[in-house]
N, C-alpha and C positions, 0 to 999 in steps of 0.2 A: 504494500500500500504506500503510495507516494503522497508527500505533503510538502507544500511550499512554506518555507520559513525564512525569517530574516536571519542574516548571517550572525548577528549578535545574539541569537537564540541558540546557536549551536553549542554542543557540549561534547566532551570526550565520550566515545561510545556510539555516537550517531553515524549512520551510513549515508554518505553523500551520493546521490544518484546523478545529479547534474547541477550545473550552475546556471543561473538565470541571466547569463551573458554569453556572447560569442567567445569561443575558446581563445581567440587572439587577444581578448581583453582581460584575461586573468592568467596567473603564472603557473597553473597546474596542468601538467601534461596529461593527467588522467582525470576524467570526469567522475568516475565511480570509485569510491574508496571508503574504508572505515576510518574514522578519526580515532586513532588509538594512541596518539601522542599529544600531550598538551602543547608542545611547540608547534605541531602542525595546526592545531586549533588557532593559536595566536597568529600564525602565518595567514590562514584563511581570513581571519577577522581584520587583518591589517592590509588585505589585498585591494580593498576598494569595492569589491563585489558586494551588492546590497542584499540579494536574495539567492536562495538555492532550493533544490528539492531533495528531501531525505526519504529513505525507504525504511519505514518503521517496522517492517517484517524482518529486516536484517540488522537493525540497531535500535538505539534508544529513541523514544518519542520525546516530544517537547514536554518538560515537567508539568504535571497537572492535567495533560490531555488524555493520556492512556498509559497504563502500566507497561513497562518495558518487557519484551519477551525474555523468557528464561535464558535464551542463548546470547543475550546482549553482552557486549564487552564491559559494560558498567553494571555491576550488580545492584539489586534493589537495596541491599544492606548498605552499600557505600553511598548510594544516592540519598538515603534517609538519615545520614549522619547529622546529629544535632548541631545547630549553629550557635556558637557561644556569643553571649551578649557583649557588646562593646562597652567598656567602662571609661570614665573620665581619665585623661592622661595623668593628672596629679595623683590619682588613686593607684594606677598601675605602675607609676614610677617607683613607689615604695616597694611593691612586690618584686618588680624587675631588679631593683637594686639588691635585694636579698638573694635573688636567683643568680645574679651576676657574681656575687661573692661566693656562693656555694659552688658554682661552676668553676670559678678560678681555682679554688682550693682543690677540687677534684682533679682538674687538669694538671695542676702543679704536681700532685702525687703520682698521677699516671706517667708524666714525663720523667719523674724521679725514678720510678720503677724501671723504665726503659734504660735509663743511664746506668742503673745498677746491674743491668743484664738480666733482670727478673722477667718471668713470663707476665704478659700484660693481661688485664681483665677488662676489656672494653665494656662489659656488661654494666659497670658502675656508671656509665654514661646514659643508660637507658632512661632512668627516672628523670635525669636532668633534661634530656631531649624532650620527654613528654611535657615537662614544665615549660620548656621554651615554646613548644607548639601552643600551649594554652595561653601563655603570655602574649605571643604574637597575635593570637586571635582576639584577645581582650582589648589590646591596643598596641599595634606594632611599633609605634613611634617610641614607646618607653624603653624597651630592651635594646632596640636598634641604636638608639641614641646613647644610652649608658654604656653599652658594650664598645662603642667607638672610642670612648674616653679611657685611655690607659696610659700609665707611665712606662718608662723604659724597662723597669724591673719586671713588670708583669706582662710585657707585650706578647711573649711566646704563648702564654696560657690564655690571655684574654683574646688574642687573635683567633684562637680556636673557638671560643665562645661566641665571638662576634660573627664569624663566618657561619657558625651553626644557625644563629638567629637570622642572618641574611638569607641563608638557603631556605629556611622555613617560609620566610616572607615571600621570597621569589616563587617558591612552590605554590603558595596560595594564589599568586598572580597568574600562574600557569594552569590553575585548575586542579591542583593535586588534592587528593583526599587525605584523611588523617594518617593512614599508613604510609602513603607516599611522602608526606611531609616529615614523618618521623625518620624515614630512610634518608631523606635529604639532609635533615638536621644532624643525624649521626655521621653522615659523610663529612659535613662541615666541621663537626666536633673533632673528628679524627684525621682530617686531611693532612695536617702537618706533623703527624706523629713521628715521621722519619727524621725530623729535625733534632729529636732528642738523641739520635745516634750520631749527629754531626759533631765535629770538634768545636767545643764551646768558644775557643778564641777566634775561630773563623765565623761562627754563627753570630757572635756578639761584637764583631769588629766594628769600631766606630768610624767607618769610612768606606770608601769604595773597595770592593774585592778585586784582587788580582785575577787574571784569567785562570790561573791554577786554582785559586780559592773558589772561584765560581764553579769550576768543574766539580769540586768536592761537594758544594752545596747542591748541585744539580742531581746528586745521588739520593737526596732525601725522599723523593716519591717512591723509588724502588725499595728503599730501606723500610719505609712505612708499610708498603704493600707486603713485603716479605714477612714482617711481624704479624700482620693480620691473617695472612694465609696460614701461618704456623698455628695461630690461635684458633682459627676455624669458627669464629663466633660472630662474624660480621657479614652482612649481605654482600653479594657480588657487586651490586650497584654502588654501595658505599666504598668498597675496596677499589673500584674503578676510579672513583674520584680521588682517592689517596694517590693512585698511580698517575693519573692523567690531568690533574687540575692545572698543570703548567703547559698543556697543549694549547695551540692557537688555531683559530678557525681556518687560517690560510696555510696551515701545515708547517709553520716555522717554530713551533714550540718544542718542548721536550717532555718525556724521554724518547718518544717514538715518532715524532713529527707527523702525528695523525692530522687529518684535515676534514672539515665539513662534518657530514653525518657519520663519519667513522669515529668521531668523538661522541660518546654517549651524551644524552641530554643532561644527566646529572653532572657530568664532568664539564660540559659547556656552562652550566650554571655555576659550578665551583670556580671556574676560571674568572668569571665576573665578580663573584662575591669575595674571593681571595684578594684580587687586585684592589677592589674598592676599599676594603678595610685596611690593606697595607698602606695605600697612599694617603688615607685620611688619618692615620695614626702617627703620633709623635714617636720618633726613633732617636737613639743617642746621637745620630749624625744629621738628622733632618727633621724639621717641624712638619707635621702632617698638613696636607692640603685642606682647605675649606671644603665641606661636602659638595656644595654646588659647583665649585671650581673643579673638583675631582671628576664629577660626571661630565662636565663640558670637555675636559681633556680626554677622558676615556672615549667619548663619542668621536674623537678625531683619529683614533688609532685604527686605521683601516686594516681589516683582516685579522685583528686580534680576537674579537668576540663574535659570536653568533648574534646578528643584529636583532632577531626576534627576541632572543633571550635578554639581550641588553635593554631593549625597549621595555620589556616587561619588568625588568629590574628597576628602571627609572620610574615606572609607574608605581612600584611598591614603595620606594624610599622618597619619591617626590623630586620634582625638578629643583626645588629648594628644600633639601632635607632639613630636618630639625637641627637647630644649632647654626644654620647658615646666617651670615650677616648680609642684609639686603638694604638697598637704598630705595626710598619711596619717591613717587613723583613730587611729593611736597618738599623733598629735600631732607626729610627726616631719615634716620637710620633705625633699623629694627632687626631683631633676631627672630628666626622662625621657631615657633612653638610646636606646632603639629600640622599634619597634612589634612587637606580636604579631599576625601576619597572621590568626590565628583568633579573636582577641578584642580589639576596639578599646579596651575598658576595662581591659585588663590588660597594659600594656607592661612592658618591663624598665626599672627605675628605679635611681638611686643615692641612698641615704639619706645625709644629711650634716649635719643640724641638728635640735636638739631645741627645740621651741617652749616646752615646759614648763620646761626648765632655762635656756633662752635661751643655749645654748652649742653650739658646733660638735661634731659627732660624727665618729668615725673612719668615713670613707666605706665604705658597704656596698652591694653590688649585690644587688637583689632581682628575681627573675623572678616577677611577680605572677600569671603563668599556672601556676606550679608548684603542685602539690597541697599541698605542705607549708607554703606561705607563707600566713599568716593575715592579715597587714596588707594593706589595700587602699587605693586612692585615695579620699579623702573629698571633696576639692575642688581646683580650680586656685587658684593664688595669683598675685597681681600682684607681680612682682619689685621694682617701684618701692617697694612698701610695706616691703620688707626691706633694700633697699640692698645686695644682694649684688653684688659686682663680679667674681665668679669662676665664674659659672654655666657659661660656655662651656668653661672648663678642666675642669669636672667631667665633661662628657659627651665632650669632645674631649681625653681624657686624655693622649694621646701628642703633643698639639700639632700635629696634621696641618696645620691652617690656618696656624698661626704659622710652621711650617717652610716652607710653600709661599710665604709672603710674604717670607721672609728673603732 
């Protein structure tokens, strides 16, 4: 039975019978196929095609129209997963801060076991990953923002936690169910495990690595993969991310120079999440980039990332991620507080400085999506040009991160 639907109604598990456009006007060489990959779903929805025909005898029906057949690629159990209620950011920041602390402690211990040559037990991460999924669902901006803030001493451990959270958030954007998000999160949590086996003087070198040192560091994906294979307790998908998160879409990455679809979707996701957290984090030798600047730079790296995955990533963290410094049309400066899920260009911000007067202002929160708000973002600003030392306090108003570290 065929049914005409809008492309934005498509979900993983639907069977596309044909597009409502001449084949020359869309990028798909086949008209008939099952949507069994979230990345393919994103590709269809980004193609510009408005409508298509689905065959509900071969795949999932539009939700609410008719129960999916038993042979569907998307089970009724997964389709019926409960949706967690979104909570206010200030509320979730407190819980996310405690989760951040627990996760950092767990990863520090796990890396220590590896350095001692002991058998690793990745199962200790299962409960943490479950908590990350729940936190991201309650309010993604909380954990994503707190995990990005890390000092040099905790970078290795917190990088794993941050990539875990980013992978879960990206998974949600790609239509992943809970189990898929848990696998993505576990992949992020363990992706750099091999670095624990690297020489610490090379890993923590406060400067550019020599070609010889870089060759040593390039061994960490294979080292991490070997550890997990020996343990036999991690999914193949997660292990693939450990091995291939440094592959590039154009085939210039390492260790195997894979290209395009030869890189699994999870590993294409891992590549984006790993780089974003690395470039936005302070390191001993370099201050982290502003989140909005990081996204703009990553967008120019042709061939580095899967464009569909990267676009979905941007949608998840926002064009102006939480913590970004922006200049308003009025000439005032603001820090981004949280995202507006329906408009990437209209987040909630906190005004705090007048560039015209050169003076601080009484902090004022503006929801740029509100109809009565006239002022809008004109540009992103580099915090280094302004020497503000209190941006974090502006968006983490209740000091959730400081309290967690105390």
